[in-house]
C-alpha positions, 0 to 999 in steps of 0.5 A, spaced: 500 500 499 502 506 498 505 510 504 501 515 507 501 522 504 503 528 508 498 532 512 497 537 507 497 532 501 492 528 505 487 534 506 487 536 498 486 528 496 480 528 501 477 535 499 478 532 492 474 525 493 469 528 497 468 534 492 467 529 487 462 525 491 458 532 492 458 534 485 455 528 482 450 528 487 449 536 486 448 534 478 443 528 480 439 533 484 439 539 480 437 535 474 430 534 477 429 541 478 430 542 470 425 537 468 419 542 468 424 547 464 426 541 459 418 539 458 417 546 456 423 546 452 421 540 448 414 541 448 410 535 445 414 530 448 411 526 453 414 527 461 415 519 460 420 521 455 423 527 458 424 523 464 429 519 461 434 525 461 434 523 469 433 516 468 438 514 463 443 517 467 441 513 473 441 507 470 447 507 466 451 510 473 448 504 477 450 498 472 456 501 470 459 503 477 461 496 479 465 495 472 468 502 474 471 499 480 473 493 477 477 497 472 480 500 477 483 494 480 486 493 473 489 500 471 489 503 478 485 507 482 488 514 481 488 514 473 480 511 473 478 516 478 481 522 473 479 519 467 472 518 470 472 526 472 474 528 465 469 523 461 464 526 467 466 533 464 465 531 457 458 529 458 456 535 462 459 540 456 455 535 451 449 536 455 449 543 455 450 543 448 445 538 446 440 541 440 435 535 441 432 531 447 435 525 444 442 527 444 441 530 451 439 523 453 445 520 450 450 526 453 447 524 460 449 517 459 456 519 457 456 523 464 453 517 467 460 513 465 464 518 468 460 518 474 460 510 474 468 511 474 469 516 479 464 514 485 467 507 486 474 510 486 474 516 489 473 514 497 478 508 496 483 512 492 484 517 498 484 512 504 491 510 503 493 517 504 490 516 512 492 511 517 487 505 518 485 508 525 482 514 521 478 510 516 472 510 519 471 518 519 474 519 512 468 514 510 463 518 514 465 525 511 465 522 504 458 519 504 455 525 508 457 529 502 452 526 498 447 529 503 450 536 502 450 536 494 443 534 495 442 540 500 445 546 496 442 543 489 435 546 490 437 553 491 443 553 487 440 550 481 434 555 482 439 560 481 442 558 475 435 556 471 433 563 473 439 566 470 441 562 464 436 556 463 437 549 464 443 548 459 447 552 465 445 547 470 449 542 466 455 546 463 457 548 470 459 541 472 464 541 466 469 546 469 468 543 476 470 536 474 476 538 470 479 542 476 477 536 481 481 532 476 487 537 476 487 537 484 487 529 484 493 528 479 497 532 484 495 530 491 492 522 490 496 517 491 499 512 486 495 506 488 496 502 481 494 495 479 498 490 482 500 494 489 496 491 496 490 496 494 488 492 488 488 485 485 492 487 479 491 486 472 490 479 472 483 480 475 478 478 469 472 483 467 466 480 467 463 483 461 457 478 461 455 480 467 456 488 466 451 487 460 446 483 463 446 488 469 445 494 464 440 490 461 436 488 467 436 495 470 435 498 464 429 494 462 426 494 468 426 502 468 423 502 461 417 497 462 415 502 468 416 508 465 414 506 458 408 501 460 404 507 463 404 510 456 404 504 451 400 500 456 403 494 460 401 489 455 404 492 449 409 487 446 415 492 447 413 493 454 412 485 456 418 484 452 422 489 456 420 486 462 422 479 460 428 481 458 430 484 464 428 478 468 432 474 464 438 478 465 437 479 472 437 471 473 444 471 468 447 477 472 446 473 479 448 467 476 455 470 473 456 473 480 455 466 483 460 463 478 465 468 475 472 468 479 471 475 479 464 477 480 462 484 479 458 483 485 461 479 491 455 476 494 458 473 500 457 480 502 450 479 503 451 473 508 452 478 513 446 482 515 450 487 518 452 489 511 446 486 508 440 489 512 443 497 512 444 496 504 437 494 502 434 499 507 438 504 504 436 502 497 429 503 499 430 509 502 434 512 496 428 509 491 423 513 495 427 519 496 429 519 489 421 519 487 420 525 491 425 529 489 422 528 481 415 530 484 417 536 488 419 541 482 413 538 478 408 539 483 410 546 485 411 549 478 404 546 475 400 546 481 402 552 485 405 556 480 411 557 483 417 560 479 423 555 478 427 560 484 421 559 488 421 551 487 428 551 489 427 556 496 421 551 497 425 545 497 431 548 501 428 547 508 428 540 509 435 539 505 438 544 510 435 540 516 438 534 513 445 537 513 444 540 520 442 533 523 447 529 519 453 533 522 450 530 529 448 523 526 455 520 527 456 522 534 450 519 536 451 513 532 458 512 536 455 514 543 449 510 542 450 505 537 446 504 530 440 500 531 436 504 535 438 510 531 437 507 524 430 504 526 427 511 529 430 515 524 428 511 518 421 512 520 421 520 520 421 520 512 415 515 512 411 520 516 413 526 512 411 522 505 405 520 509 404 527 511 404 530 504 400 524 501 394 526 505 396 534 505 400 536 499 394 538 494 393 544 490 388 548 494 393 547 501 398 552 502 406 551 502 406 551 510 401 546 511 401 541 505 409 541 504 413 544 510 412 539 515 413 533 511 420 536 508 422 537 515 421 530 518 424 527 511 430 532 513 431 530 520 430 522 518 434 522 512 440 526 516 440 521 522 440 515 517 444 516 511 451 517 513 450 512 519 447 507 514 453 507 510 458 507 516 454 501 519 454 497 513 462 498 513 463 497 520 464 490 519 468 489 513 475 488 514 480 494 511 482 490 505 475 489 503 472 496 503 473 498 496 468 492 494 464 493 499 463 500 498 462 499 491 456 494 493 453 499 498 452 504 493 450 500 487 444 498 491 443 505 493 443 508 486 439 502 484 434 504 488 435 511 485 434 509 478 427 505 480 424 510 484 425 516 478 422 510 474 416 509 478 415 516 479 415 518 472 410 511 470 405 514 475 405 521 473 405 519 465 402 523 461 397 526 465 395 533 465 390 538 469 386 534 474 389 527 472 396 530 474 394 532 481 391 525 482 397 522 480 401 526 484 397 523 490 397 516 488 405 517 487 406 519 494 402 514 497 406 509 493 413 512 495 410 512 502 409 504 502 416 503 499 419 507 504 416 504 510 420 498 508 426 501 510 424 501 518 421 494 517 427 491 515 431 494 520 427 492 526 426 485 523 433 483 521 438 488 523 442 485 528 442 487 536 449 485 537 453 486 530 459 482 529 466 485 529 470 486 522 474 480 523 468 475 523 469 469 518 462 470 515 465 477 512 470 476 506 477 478 507 478 480 500 474 482 495 474 485 488 472 492 488 
């Protein structure tokens, strides 16, 4: 393993890794705010079609993230991380310049390829700069940047949309990504293929598994979204669903039998990892669906300007950041289980509130604000600690693999959450669209409630130590 870097270099490397996480989270959330503007820009195109600007990014990112981790094993973490930032910048610029919706969706896929290279390598690239006794705090800080990015996105994106339109929301990410690449090139340690941090170039990339995973997530999202438009009995939709099912079975088979699987399923044998990972995926699905719904509801039902939408979404996000700063200390003092179970019930209560009171005739203070504050408190209590809890039983040699698997499940939930919301809203308008918002929020409540139920029933009361033999000592990442 590369020797620990100097204090200043280590801090700059950590700033680069956490900044990359923040940037990707910001772009993901900010794109949701741009959906109403994209509907106006590409008038005549259905919401289901426009939603692929969001869904295509999520699908490509989640299915290629594990490939990014495997490429890092073969080529080294630093070069893959830097390449990812460059590709992300290229996709951002191409998105900003896209003249048609189809080209915009294609550019977003390019951007997702970059994100898929950056996310699994950003954390593990910086860990060698710190001694092992500080790895837990580094993991928590990195994970919390996803929350911070989502927090600043509504207000900042609203300002950008008001000042320069939707194109500037994508364009601003390009120079920031290139700046991150420049700083990373100078500060990240050179953990190349073949050192103690990576398995080396002998690790074989499971191309069949990668293709099957892409077809599974993409086919499922396509069936959900387009089924509302074309009918769920449409031959194309049925074919997509069947293809997704077959691809999912193939992916699981490859993961069980391939010598270097994209997902090490041994991780799922340890409930201290598997239960927070599954719960995180459920919360991510529900949260992604709500963040897709909010801008559309506020702009279409309440007539909010894009700046008012951003400001309206900010209170819950700001509360989330404030609670996130305390969540790690609370978990250290009282343990994970009670905090995760209690905290994950709060966003369920928040979405349930909105499913009842968020209507065109209600005020913001009654219909939206109480719900978003409950969601902010709950998500702040659980998002970072869930990631930390899952990794708390993983040996340091396997942190990269475990973190990639955890966040792949989380982004899988994100992709399906957006697809679910888009499918429910479909091409509805007027009173039908208002009713669809209520239906979507009720479905989100049910999905989100799965997280505290799973945690209460399955999370161990006494988690195993990291040396447990049930946790893989080595895993490709």
